[in-house]
Every structure is written in structure tokens, then in C-alpha cells.
C-alpha positions in Angstrom: 0.0 0.0 0.0 2.8 2.4 0.9 4.3 2.0 -2.7 1.0 2.8 -4.2 0.5 6.1 -2.3 4.2 7.2 -2.6 3.8 8.7 -6.1 0.8 10.8 -4.7 2.8 11.9 -1.7 5.7 13.1 -4.1 3.2 15.0 -6.1 1.9 16.8 -3.0 5.4 17.7 -2.0 6.2 19.0 -5.5 3.0 21.0 -5.4 3.8 22.5 -2.0 7.3 23.5 -3.3 5.7 25.3 -6.2 3.2 27.1 -4.0 6.1 28.2 -1.7 8.1 29.3 -4.6 5.1 31.3 -6.1 4.5 32.9 -2.7 8.2 33.9 -2.3 8.2 35.4 -5.8 5.0 37.4 -5.1 6.5 38.6 -1.7 9.5 39.9 -3.5 7.3 42.2 -5.6 5.7 43.7 -2.5 8.6 45.5 -0.8 11.5 44.1 -2.9 14.2 46.2 -4.5 16.1 46.5 -7.8 19.4 48.4 -7.7 20.6 49.6 -11.1 23.8 51.2 -12.4 24.4 52.7 -15.8 26.6 54.9 -17.8 25.3 58.5 -18.1 23.8 58.5 -21.5 21.9 55.3 -21.0 20.9 56.4 -17.5 19.6 59.7 -19.0 17.7 58.5 -22.1 17.0 54.8 -21.8 16.1 54.1 -18.1 13.8 56.7 -16.9 10.8 55.6 -19.0 11.4 52.0 -18.1 11.7 52.7 -14.4 8.4 54.7 -14.5 6.7 51.8 -16.4 8.1 49.3 -13.8 7.0 51.4 -10.9 3.5 51.7 -12.3 3.3 48.0 -12.5 5.0 47.2 -9.2 4.7 50.3 -7.0 5.9 48.6 -3.9 9.3 47.5 -5.4 12.1 50.0 -4.6 14.1 51.0 -7.7 17.4 52.8 -7.2 19.8 54.1 -10.0 23.5 55.1 -9.9 25.6 56.6 -12.6 29.2 55.5 -13.2 31.6 54.3 -15.9 31.4 50.8 -17.1 34.5 49.5 -15.1 33.1 50.9 -11.9 29.7 49.3 -12.6 31.3 45.9 -13.1 33.1 46.4 -9.7 29.8 47.4 -8.0 28.1 44.2 -9.4 31.0 42.1 -7.9 30.7 43.8 -4.5 27.0 43.3 -4.4 26.3 47.0 -4.4 23.9 46.7 -7.5 21.8 44.0 -9.2 21.8 45.1 -12.7 24.0 47.2 -14.9 23.8 48.8 -18.2 27.2 49.0 -20.0 28.6 49.0 -23.6 29.3 45.5 -25.1 31.2 43.3 -25.5 32.6 42.5 -22.1 35.3 39.8 -21.5 34.5 39.0 -17.8 33.6 35.5 -17.4 31.8 36.1 -14.1 29.2 38.4 -15.9 26.2 37.5 -17.9 25.2 40.0 -20.6 22.2 40.6 -23.0 22.1 43.1 -25.8 19.2 45.5 -25.3 19.8 48.4 -27.8 22.2 49.5 -30.5 23.4 53.1 -30.5 24.7 54.6 -33.8 27.8 57.0 -33.9 26.9 60.2 -35.6 28.7 63.3 -36.8 27.8 66.6 -35.0 28.5 69.5 -37.3 29.0 73.1 -36.3 27.0 75.9 -38.0 29.8 76.6 -40.4 29.4 73.1 -41.9 25.7 73.1 -42.0 25.9 72.9 -45.8 27.4 69.4 -45.9 25.5 66.7 -47.7 22.9 64.7 -45.7 25.2 61.7 -46.4 28.8 63.1 -46.1 31.7 61.2 -47.7 35.1 60.8 -46.3 36.5 63.5 -48.5 34.0 66.0 -46.9 35.8 65.4 -43.5 39.4 65.3 -44.5 40.2 68.8 -43.3 37.9 69.0 -40.3 39.2 69.4 -36.8 37.7 66.8 -34.6 36.5 66.8 -31.0 36.7 63.4 -29.6 35.4 61.9 -26.4 38.2 61.0 -24.1 36.6 57.8 -22.9 38.0 54.3 -23.2 34.7 52.8 -24.4 34.3 55.1 -27.4 37.4 56.8 -28.6 39.4 53.7 -29.7 36.4 52.5 -31.7 36.3 55.8 -33.6 40.0 55.8 -34.3 39.9 52.3 -35.6 37.0 53.0 -37.7 38.8 55.8 -39.5 42.0 53.6 -39.8 40.0 50.8 -41.4 38.8 53.3 -44.0 42.3 54.7 -44.6 41.2 58.2 -43.7 43.1 60.8 -41.6 41.5 61.9 -38.3 42.7 65.3 -37.1 42.1 65.3 -33.4 42.0 68.9 -32.2 40.5 68.3 -28.7 40.0 65.3 -26.4 37.2 66.0 -23.9 36.0 63.8 -20.9 32.4 65.2 -20.9 30.1 64.7 -23.8 28.0 67.8 -22.9 31.2 69.9 -23.2 31.8 68.4 -26.7 28.3 69.3 -27.9 28.7 72.9 -26.6 32.2 73.2 -28.4 30.6 72.1 -31.6 27.8 74.7 -31.2 30.7 77.3 -30.9 32.2 76.2 -34.2 35.4 74.6 -32.6 35.2 71.4 -34.6 33.4 68.3 -35.6 32.4 65.6 -33.1 31.8 61.9 -33.3 29.5 60.7 -30.7 26.9 58.0 -30.1 23.5 59.4 -30.6 22.6 59.1 -26.9 25.7 60.8 -25.7 24.9 63.7 -28.1 21.6 64.6 -26.4 20.3 67.2 -25.9 21.2 69.0 -29.0 21.5 72.8 -29.0 20.3 75.0 -31.8 22.8 75.2 -34.7 24.3 71.8 -34.3 23.6 69.5 -37.3 23.5 65.7 -37.1 24.8 63.5 -40.0 25.5 59.8 -40.2 29.1 58.7 -40.7 30.2 57.8 -44.2 30.4 54.2 -43.1 28.0 53.1 -40.3 29.4 52.5 -36.9 27.4 51.3 -33.9 27.9 50.4 -30.3 26.0 47.7 -28.4 24.4 48.5 -25.1 23.8 45.6 -22.8 22.3 44.6 -19.5 24.7 42.8 -17.3 24.5 40.9 -14.0 26.7 38.6 -11.9 26.2 34.9 -12.8 26.9 33.6 -9.3 24.2 35.7 -7.4 20.7 34.4 -6.7 18.6 37.3 -7.7 15.0 38.1 -6.6 12.0 37.9 -8.9 11.9 41.7 -9.0 15.4 41.8 -10.5 14.6 39.3 -13.2 11.3 41.1 -14.0 13.3 44.3 -14.6 15.6 42.3 -16.8 12.6 41.1 -18.8 11.6 44.8 -19.1 15.0 45.7 -20.5 15.0 42.8 -22.9 11.4 43.0 -23.9 10.6 39.4 -22.8 8.2 37.7 -20.5 5.5 39.9 -19.1 6.9 42.8 -21.1 7.2 41.2 -24.5 4.4 43.4 -25.8 5.7 46.8 -24.7 3.9 49.9 -25.9 6.1 52.1 -28.2 6.0 55.0 -25.9 7.4 52.9 -22.9 9.8 50.7 -24.8 13.5 50.9 -25.2 14.3 53.0 -28.2 15.0 50.3 -30.7 15.0 53.5 -32.9 17.3 55.5 -30.7 17.3 58.1 -33.7 13.8 59.1 -32.6 15.3 60.6 -29.4 17.3 63.0 -31.4 14.2 64.6 -32.9 15.9 67.9 -34.1 14.9 70.1 -37.0 18.3 69.6 -38.6 18.4 65.8 -38.3 18.6 64.0 -41.7 
């Protein structure tokens, strides 16, 4: 008789485990927390509408956000200070798991004196330009390598740490900048945006530590970033800008 009832007892235990897991999952959405870290341009333009959407859906989950550079974000993940990060990809760290969530195109920012350039500049249009580059390990080497692959000269007039300073310098006719679209925002009047002669993009990814057991709230926010699970049918006004160019709505954009 014991052998006959054993399968039923096992089913009861398995069901109880599922109930407990569901209860714990739900509890984490009533008073849980999600700690985010991101580099500046993604924190400014990608995350706020997503955080707002998440808070509307789960108002009792505490969501925090810190801005830092990608290396510091990786360290914060390892030290347990944050749960999820947004950083440029790829990353070579074996202890991190990453997912691409958006692509951000590099663009030319032209000063007023070069507003006459074609909506699709060629390399020859840029040969004699003074360039203002972002002094930032995640971007500048990529730009330099892009020019080298094309066999084109790149006259670096300024190397600046803050992207907002670069945009301001372009508006004052001090040179041409090459920036990811998100880093270029907001655009002042007089600054023209053009595509590069050959397209160049950066990948923006969500990242978390593989070895940490995260709460349901953290995984739900990851679903929101990826557009999966409960968030697979995101409304356009609340979604990640798959079309990041839409964020640069500016009269002079091509």
C-alpha cells in the first residue's frame, strides 16, 4: 500500500514547493528592490521611461539608480552594491552574464559653419575637419579604428571627458564631433547631425553577476530591459528606443 501512495505523496510535496516558490516570488514584488547602475547617456535617455513603467506595474518595489563608468559598474556588481548594470558591449569578464538591449549609432555633430554638408557626407568632406573626440575608453578607440580601417586621416583637435562639453564646443564652431546618438543629447540649436560615411554602432547591454541568486523583481526588470516575459508586448512610448534616432528629434536631423 505504501508503494501505491508514494507517487501521490511526491506530487503533494512538489505542489507544495511550487506554492512556496510562487508565494516567495510574489512577496519579492511587495517590498523588494532593484538596484541599477548605468553609464550616463543610457541612464539619462533609456532608463527613466522603463523605471516609470516598472514602478506603475510594481509600485511597492524599490528601484534605485546610480551613474558610473562601465568599469566601476562591473566592480559594483561584484561587490554586491547593485543588481543590474547597463554598459557598452562586449565585455570579456567570465563572471558576468550579458544581454544586448539596444544599439546606438555613432553620428557626426557638425558646427554651424558646416551645415551645408550633404545629408550623407563622404570621407572627402571630412578630410580637413578638426575633430573633438570623447576622451573615454569605451568610445574613442572605436572611432579611431573606424577611421583607420577606412584609410582616412583623423585630425584630433580636442580630447574631452564630458560629452556635454563636446556638444557645446561644436555649437561654438570649434570642430566636428563623433559621438553615439545618446551621448549627443540634448542638441543645441545650430548643431547639425549627420551619419558617418560608413555606419558604426555600439551595443548597449544589460549585465548581472552569474553567481548571485537574484530576486524575482530583478529578473522582472531584466525582462523589461529585454522586452521578454511579461514585457514582450511593450507599448512604443514605454519601450527601449529600438529606434534611438527618434530621441534625437531635431529640425536639422537627416
